[in-house]
TORSEBA-835105 format. One record per residue: residue in one letter; x, y, z of N, C-alpha, C in turn. Coordinates in pm, whole numbers, plus 50000, padded with zeros to 5 digits. Layout:
AXYZXYZXYZ
...
This chain:
M272083538683184273083528483147274323530483232
D275053519783254276203520383342277483521183264
K278553524983326279843526583261280923519983343
G282003516983283283183512183353282973498883423
K283693496983527283583484883607283323489083750
G282143485983801281793490183936282113479384037
K282583483384150282833473984258282143479584380
G281083472984423280273478584530280483471584661
K280233478484768280293472684901278963475384970
G278393465185027277113467085096277023458085217
N275933458885285275743450485403275163437085362
G275843425985390275343412685359275093405085487
K274053398185489273743390285608273793375485573
G274473367685652274563353285628273913345385740
K273383334785703272733326185801273273312185779
G273863305885881274473292785859274353283585977
D274713271485952274703261386058276103260286117
D276153261186250277423259886321277803245186331
D279003241986287279433228086294279933224286433
D280263234186514280753231086647279803237086750
D280153235286872279223239286977279533252587039
D280573259686989280893272687049280013283386989
D280213295487039279373306586995280113316086905
D281243311486845282003320886762281443321286621
D282083329086539281593331386402282483325186297
D283293315086330284263310486232283723299286147
S284043299986016283833289385919282463282985926
D281453291285919280113286085910279693285985764
N278783276885731278243276685597276943284485595
G276793292985498275563300685495275403307785363
A274473316485356274203323985233274313338785263
G274903346085171275033360485192274553368085071
T273963379185091273563387884980274143401685005
G274483408684898275053422084916274723430984800
T274523443284825274353453384721275293464784751
G275733471484649276663482384675276773491784558
T277343503084579277603513184475279083513184443
G279413512784316280823511584276281643523884308
T282893521384333283823532384357284733534784238
G284653526584135285503528184017284853537583917
P285233536283789284643544783687283153542383670
G282653530683712281223527983693280533525283824
T279263522283815278503518483933277973504483910
G277783496884013277273483383997276643478384124
T275703469684111275113463184228275223448284207
G275333440684311275453426284296274813418884412
T274393407384389273903398684494274703385884490
G274943379684602275753367584601275333357684706
T275533345784679275323335184777276563326684779
G276893320884890278103312784897278363307685035
T279603305285063279983300285194280773310685266
G280683310685394281413320285473280863320785614
P281323330085693280843331485830279373335285829
G278813333585941277393336385952277063350985933
H277973359985960277703374385945278863380685871
G278593389385776279683395785702279163406685612
N280033411885532279683422285435279673416285295
G278753420385215278693415685078279173426484983
S279763422584873280163432284772279793426784635
G279513435484544279083431184412279983436184301
N280293427484208280983431284084280013429283970
G279643439583899278723438083787279473438183656
N279363427883578279963427383444278843426583341
G278903435183245277913434683139276723443583168
N275833443283078274623451383091273493442083128
G273403438983250272353430083294272893416683340
N274023412483293274613399983338275993402883392
G276223399583516277523402583572277933392283675
N279003394983744279473386183849279413393683981
G278813387684077278753393984209279553386184308
N280263393084394281033386484498280503390784634
G280143381384716279753384684853280933381984943
A281603392384985282833390785063282523391985211
P282723381885291282433382485435283493390285510
A283213392885633284143400685713285393392785746
A285253379685759286423371485792287063365885668
D287543353385672288303347985561287453340485459
G286183339085482285353331785389285123339685263
A284633333385158284333340285033283023335184979
S282293343384912281063339184850281013344484710
S280283338084626280163342684489278733340984444
G278323348584346276953347684302276753355284175
A275583359684152275233366684029275083381384057
G275603389583968275503403883986274663410083876
V274143421583901273373428583800273913442583784
S273753447783661274173461283626275693462283627
G276203473583583277643475683577278213471183444
S279463474083420280113469983297281593469083319
S282273462583228283703461083246284383460883112
G285673462383113286463462082989287903464083025
S288713467182927290133469482953290613480382861
S291693486982898292263497582815293763496782821
N294413504782736295873504482728296483509682856
G297653504382889298413509583001297823506183135
G296903496683140296353492783267295323502483319
V294923512383241293923522083285292543516383255
P291643516183352290313510683326289593518683220
P288783511983137288093519083030287053528583084
K286703538083002285813548583044284593548382956
R283453545983013282213546282940282223537282816
L282823525682830282803516082721282023503982769
A280773503182727279913492482777280263479482709
S280503468982789280773455782733279543447382758
H278743445582653277493438282667277773423282660
N277713416882775278013402682780276783393882774
G275613399682774274393391782773274193384882640
A273403374482643273163366782521272423375282419
G272893374682296272213381582187272423396582184
V273333401882267273563416382271274723419782180
A274673431382119275653435282018277033437482078
A277993440781988279383443482027279463456082111
P280633458682175280773470482262280373483282193
T279643491482267279153504182216279443515082318
L279803526882270280103538082357278813543582414
V278703543982546277483548882609277843557982724
E276893566082767277083574482883275803574682965
T275953576183093274803577283181274233591383173
E272943592383157272323605483138272583614783256
A272653608783374272783617083493274213621483520
E275163616883438276563620383463276793635383448
Q277683640283529278073654283523279543655183486
C279893665183408281303667083370282103671783490
S283193665083516284053668983627285403673583574
A286153679883661287483684883623288393673283583
N288213661583643289043650083609288743644683470
D287533647283419287163642583286287813650883176
R288003663483200288493672483097290013671183080
G290423669482954291853669082926292543656282964
D291783645082975292403632383012292693623482892
G292463628682769292723621082648291523613582596
Y290423613282673289223605982635288113616082605
C287383614082495286313623282458285073620582542
D284843628982642283643628082723282563636682658
R281513630382606280483637782535279813648182624
K279673645182750279013654582842279863667082865
C281163666282834282053677782852282303685282722
N281803679882612282123685582481281213697282448
N281403707982522280613720182503281453732082546
A280973743882513281733756082542281933758082690
E280933754082771281043755982916282213748282975
N282553737082912283663728782962284863728982868
N284973739882794286123741982705286313730182609
W285173724782561285203714082463286063702282511
D285813698682638286523687482701288033689582696
N288433702282701289853706082692290543699882571
G289773698582462290353693982336290333679082313
D289793671282408289853656682395289043651182278
C288073658682228287153653282127287573656081983
C288703662581962289203665181827290613659381814
P290903652681703292253646881688293363657281690
G293053669281642294093679481639294413685781772
T293453685281865293653691881994293863682182108
C293553669482086293673659582193295143656782224
I295443655782352296773651982399296623639782488
S297273628882451297163616582531297623619182673
S296813614682767297133616582907296833603682980
R295753603483060295383591083126294913580783025
Y294343585582917293893576882808294603580882679
A294763571082590295333573882459294283580882373
C294693591582306293763598982222293113589682120
G291823591482100291093583382004290483570982064
Y290843567382186290223555882252288763559282280
G287863552182216286453555282230285933564582123
G286823569382035286383577781923286443592581951
Y286173600481849286143615181859284733620181828
E284463632181869283233639081833283573653881819
C284323656781714284863670181698283783679881651
K283543690081731282573700481698283323713381667
K282613722881608283223736081587283463742181724
S284713743081762285023747481898285833760281899
D285863766282014286643778482030288133775682025
L288523762882028289943759482025290543761681887
A289703760981782290203763281646290263778281620
T291463783581617291613798081610292553802881501
K293133793581422294183797981330294103790781197
P294443797481088294583790580959295913783280954
C295963772480876297183764580862297493762780714
L298733766080676299163765880537300233755280516
F300103747580405301063736980373301613739380233
L302913742080226303573745380100304403733480052
H304133728779931304833717079880306183720779818
G306963710379792308263712079728308183709579579
L309273704679522309303702979377308533690479333
G308213690079205307623678079149306163679179109
L305493690379138304103691979101303983702078986
K302893700878912302703709778799301303715678806
G301073723478912299743728878937299493742178869
P298283747778890297883760378826298333772878900
N299253771478995299733782879075298593789279153
S297973781179237296833785879314296863779679453
F295923784079537295773778979673294333774379692
S294153763479765292793758579790292833749079909
N291643743879945291583733880051291633719579996
Q291933718279868292023705179804293453699779812
L293573687179846294893680979857295573680079720
P296833684279711297563682379585297923667579566
P298063663179441298363649079416299773645479461
G299953632579490301253627679531301953620379417
A303013613479449303773605779351303083592479329
R302113592379240301263580479226302013568679166
E303083571479092303883560379040304583552779153
F304633558979270305203552479388304113548579487
G302873549379446301763545279532301323555579632
V301683568179610301303578879703300203587179637
K298993586279690297843592579626297883607779641
Y298173612479762298193626979788299553631179844
Y299893643579818301183648779863301233649280015
W300153654480076300093656380220299093646680283
A299123646080415298063639480489296783647780476
D295673641980509294403649380511294353657480640
F294973669180637295093676980759293773683480802
A292793684180713291473688780755290923679380861
K291263666780851290863656880950291853656381066
E293133655581035294153653381138294323665381231
L294043677381181294193689481265292853695781297
A291783687681289290463692781324290453697681467
G289893709481486289853715381619290983725081645
V292033724581564293153733981580293073745081474
C292893741081350292953750581238291543754281192
T291313767081178290023771681126289893768280978
S291013767580909291023763880767292353757280734
I292313748380636293523741680586293733746380442
I294933751280415295233756880283296443749480225
Y296253744280103297343737880030297643746179906
N298903746179862299223752879737299353742779624
H299143747579502299253739279381300053747479280
H301373745879282302233754079195303083745179103
N303563751478999304403744578903305853744978952
T306253734079015307643733079062308383722278983
V307893719478864308603710878770309403719478672
D308723729478615309363738078515310073750078577
F309793752878703310383764578768311033760778899
G312233765878921312973763179043312783773979147
W313533772979256313343781979371313683796579338
Q314503799079237314893812879206313873820079117
H312823813279077311793819378994311023829679078
K311153842379042310593853179124309083851979143
P308283849179039306843847579062306523836479162
L307333825879162307133815079257307433819779399
Q308533826879416308863832479546307763841979594
D307293850479503306273860379540304983853779586
S304553843579513303303836979546303393829479678
Y304473821879698304673814579824304713824479940
Y305503835079924305703844380035304423851980068
A303683856379968302483864379992301453856580072
K301213844180035300243836180109300753832680248
A302033829480258302613826480390302513838480482
L302763850480429302673862580510301233864980555
E300293862680466298873864380500298473855280616
V298873842680607298533833080712299273836280841
F300543839680831301343842880948300793854981022
N300413865280947299873877481010298503875181073
A297813864781028296513861281086296673852281209
G297903850281252298163841681368298213826981333
G298343823981203298333810181158299683803581161
V299703791181111300903782881113301253779080970
V302533779980936303013776880802303983765080808
F303703754680729304603743280714305083743080569
A306383741780549306943740880414307763728180403
H307503720580297308223708080277309233709480164
S310393703380185311403702080081311763715680020
M311653717079887312063729379820311213741279860
G310043738979920309243750179969310003758980066
N310913752880144311743760480237312753769080164
V313303763780056314293771179978313623782879906
I312383781079863311653791979798311413803379896
L310963800180017310753810680118312073816980161
G313103808680181314423813980216314993822480105
G314763818379980315243826179866314543839479855
A313273840179891312563852979889313183862779986
C313653857580100314333866180197315713870180147
L316463860380095317823862880050317863872479931
E316993870279833317093877779707316163889879699
Q315083889879778314123900979768313873907979901
N314613903780003314473909680135313043908280189
K312383897380155311053894280207311243884280321
C311333889780440311793881780554310873882680676
S309593885080655308693887480768307843875280806
V308163863780752307403851680781308283841980859
R307683835280956308363824281025307563811481002
W308253800380984307573788080947308283775881002
Y307673764080981308263751381018308873744780895
N310153741480904310883734980795310703719880806
V310123713880701309933699380697310793693780583
G311943688280619312823681980519313343691580414
G313613703880451314063713880355315563713480332
P316013711780209317463711680180317993725880164
T318093733080272318493747180264319953748980224
R320693738080224322073738580175322223730480046
G321103727979979321133719779859321013705079894
S321033696679792320833682379812321803674379725
N322513665279789323373656179713322563647579617
A321313644879655320463636979567320173644579438
A320103657779445319913665779324321133664679233
N322323664379292323533662279212323473648879140
L323073638479214323023625079158321953624079050
Q320863631179065319763630278970320163634378829
Q321153642778819321583647178686322093635378601
S322633625278669323123613778595322253601378615
V321463601278724320573589878752319173595578771
P318423597678664317193605578670316003598678735
F316123586278784314963579878845314683585178984
I315603592879042315433597879178314573610479173
G313413610079230312563621979231311113618179236
N310253628179247308823625479255308273620479123
K308863624179013308423619778880309583612578813
A309253602278737310303594878669310833602878551
G312033598978505312603605378387313273618678417
K313393626878313314123639478322313223651478350
S311973649078387311033660278402311443670078509
L312273665778604312653674578714314043680778696
T314633678778581316003683278564316173698078596
H315253706378551315403720778573315333724178722
S314323718978790314183721878933315333715779012
Y315703703478979316783696979052318113704079031
K318313709378913319573716178886319763727878982
G318653734679013318733745679108318913741379251
M318753728279278318863723279414320193716379441
M321103716479347322363709479365323143715179483
A323803706279555324433710179682325723717979663
A326513714779566327813721279550328213720179403
P328963729679355329543741079427328733753879418
A327403752779406326573764779392326793774379509
P326983787279480327293796879586326153799279683
W324923795879644323793798879732323673788979847
T324363777679840324103766879934324253771080079
D325233779280111325353784180248324633797380267
A324423804780160323793817980172322353816880225
I321563807680171320183806380217320123801080359
S320903790780389320863785280525321313795580628
R322333803380596322783813780690321743824680704
T321093828380593320053838580600318913834080688
I318473821680671317383816280753317763816280900
A319013812380929319463811781068319613825681129
Q320253834581055320523847981109319263856281125
K318303854381037317033861681046316033854681138
K316423842681186315563834781275314193832681214
L314193827281094312943825581019312203812781055
L312863803481123312213790781152311633790281293
K310413784881302309833781881433310283768181482
G310633759681389311073746181421311373738781294
L311883726681306312163718881186312033703981213
N311883696781102311703682381105312623676380999
C313613669081042314593663480948314583648180958
G314373641680845314323627080842315693620680833
I315803608480886317103601880889317063587880828
S315903583680775315793570280718315373571080572
G316043563480487315633562880348314453553580328
Y314493542180395313433532280378312143536580447
G312263542280567311103547580638309983537580655
S308793541280610307613532680626307543521680523
G308523520980433308633509880341307833511580213
G307523500480150306793500580025307673504479907
V307043507279795307773511079674308523524179695
V307863533779757308523546679778309693545179875
G309563536479975310673534180068311863527879999
A311593518379909312683512079835313383521979744
A312603530679678313193540679588314043550679664
L313553555279778314303565179855315503558879924
S315413546179958316563539280015317673538079911
A317283535279785318273534579677318883548279651
A318033558779657318533572379637319543576079746
K319233572479868320133575379979321463568079961
W321403555579920322603547679899323503554079794
G322893558979686323713565079582324203578879617
A323313587279674323653601279698324523603379821
Y324363595079923325043597780049326023586780089
C326053575780013327003565080043327783560879919
D327633568279810328383565679687328253551179639
F327073545479657326783531779615327743521579678
S328283524879793329243515879857328553503479911
I329113491879884328573479479937329213475880071
F330093484580118330813481880242330253489880359
R329123496680337328533504680445327073500780463
D326643501380587325223499980617324613513880606
C324333517880484323953531780458322703535980534
E321743527080543320473530480608320683534680753
H321603528080822321793530780965323013539580994
D323983539580904325203547380930325073562080893
V324163565180800324063578880748322673584480778
Q322643596480829321373603080859320923611280739
A320013605580662319443612280546318083606080518
D317173613880464315803608980441315613603180301
G316703601080230316663596180094317013606979994
L316503619080017316773630379927317493641979995
V317453642380127318063653580201318823648080321
G320083652080334320903647880447320703656880566
I321123652180683320903659780806321623673280803
E322843673580745323563686380738322873696180642
E322193690780542321513699280446320203704680500
C319623697580594318323701380650318443709780776
A319373706080865319333711581000320463721081035
R321463722680948322643730380989323073740180881
Y323913749080922324533758280827325993760280869
T326773765980783328183768580816328433783580821
Y329403787180900329803801180909331313801780930
V331873812980896333313815080912333553823481037
N334313817981129334673825181250335793835081217
K335503847781233336493857981195337753857281281
A337633851881402338793851381492339873841981439
D339463830481385340463821081336340313817981188
N339333824481125339083822880981338793808380944
K338173800981036337803787181011336283786080997
R335873776080922334443773780899333913763881001
Y332753767181058332143758681160330683755681124
W330213744081177328803740481164328003746581279
W326753750081253325863754181361324443750281325
H323583749581426322213745281406321363756281341
L320483751981252319713761381172318633768581253
S318053761781348316903767281422317333772181559
D317653784781568317993791281696319123784281771
G320013777981698321173771981762320873759481843
R319643754081832319283742381912319393729581829
G319803718981896319893706081828318523699481815
L318513687581756317283680181735317163668881835
T315933665081865315683653681952314763643881878
R314643631881931313753621781872312373621981935
R312053632882006310753634282069309833642581980
W308693636681941307813643481846307193656081904
W307183657782033306603669982091307603681482094
D308833679182053309813690082046309763696981911
T310053709781910309983717481786310993712681683
N312163708281728313203703481637313263688281646
F312643681681549312373667381554313313659881460
L314143651081516314983642081437314133629681408
Y313553629681291312473620381260312973607681192
N312593596281245313013583381189312053579381075
G312123586580966311303583980849311953590080728
N311343587980611311943593080488311263605880439
H311693610480325311263623380272309753623680245
Q309203612480203307763611880179306983610280310
D307493602380401306833600680531306633613880602
Q307563623180580307503635980651306253644180622
T305603641480510304393648980475303163643480547
G303293632080612302163625780679301263618080586
S301603617680456300743610980358300743595880373
R301703590380448301793575880468301383571980609
G300583580680672300063577580805300963582780916
N300623579181037301333584181154302573575781183
H303403574081081304613565981096305573572681194
N305903565581302306843570481404306473584381457
G305173587081466304723599281533304723611881451
I304793610781317304883623081236303623631581249
L302443625481252301213633281266301103639281406
N301653632181504301693637881640302503650881640
W303603650981566304433662981559303663674581496
Y302973671981385302183682581322301123687981418
R300463679181490299443683781584300043692481694
A301183687881747301833695481854302303709081805
M302873709681684303353722481632302193731681595
A301103726081542299943734381509299343740581635
R299293732681743298803738081870299743748781923
R301033746381906302023755881957301943769081879
G301683768081748301553779881666302873785481618
């Protein structure tokens, strides 16, 4: 079977009647045939008849599997056209020709199907180009340099996923990946590969994305926690112990730890209060300086993962001021260099829907004081429940002038809007950050990049 779009060049011979009496080769009518081997992604042969000089070269364009277009191009200015056989054609994003995507144009033939020529050999250009080449998806070719798994694929000449995936157990998957949730769940205090539930009253079925699928090829195992963060806040020692012990186990195994929301405060609190500081992780929307939304929740209890007052205890421990811990945890995290990177959201509405509307209202109340004179969504950087200063920065007192200054939480580096950077200023809300609402504004791309980075 053929692939791509082949454009062949071959020798065509034309025979025509001379309209004038000279012996030149100009503008004669005749017939030309040509066969050729394609120089593009595919191969094709074509035959053509048409008008042109008496002698010339023929070339063939094959479209479809058996039905195509052939062009017999003469040496001079004449042109010929005819019927071509074999070859295939299609289109891809960015003007890049498709790869091994057969477009069956013949009558009664099914829709496009992914095919490969049996005789094809894996080349260096095939590996790592963003397209899953089945012939390269083996240990000898380093599993197509990761192109066949969503977690390891990096868009290059082709967009990842174009043509599908064929993720096999590969040598590229070398690390466990742990995902620690924040407040709002009432689990059995355990760890498993089962997704914890999301805020279903807001239409969110699961807390996290299905990372077993999204990080396939990167993580040898996906581990989620299921803890009671409704009745117990970040200062609960058994909660700190359980979060820290599993995180340390995964970290020491060369794995990657992601903590969302209050999960960051629990790990930071374990370091601050128990001197358990040997884990480094990725902060996803963590209010390490507390949350203004937690302050507001005390009087407006609809803000949170669960409706009503069920979160009062946990939220009370997350209040931004004047609790003395608000700068202590953020400074501890910064000074101990506990973060590998962070992801801070800046939109309340984010991907929209019921949860977007709720978080947009929360942002308006917590960070804009319900002001009708501000465009809160665009003027203030907050994800609905956590502001940028609460997620990404800490304060310190300069002994030289005894003044308080802001500084970045993660190794003194600022954030960018590029998902491939470790410190991601994410245009989404607090729920979007978990990936549970899809790859909104590249959030799943960020998880994949950080998991690969380790």
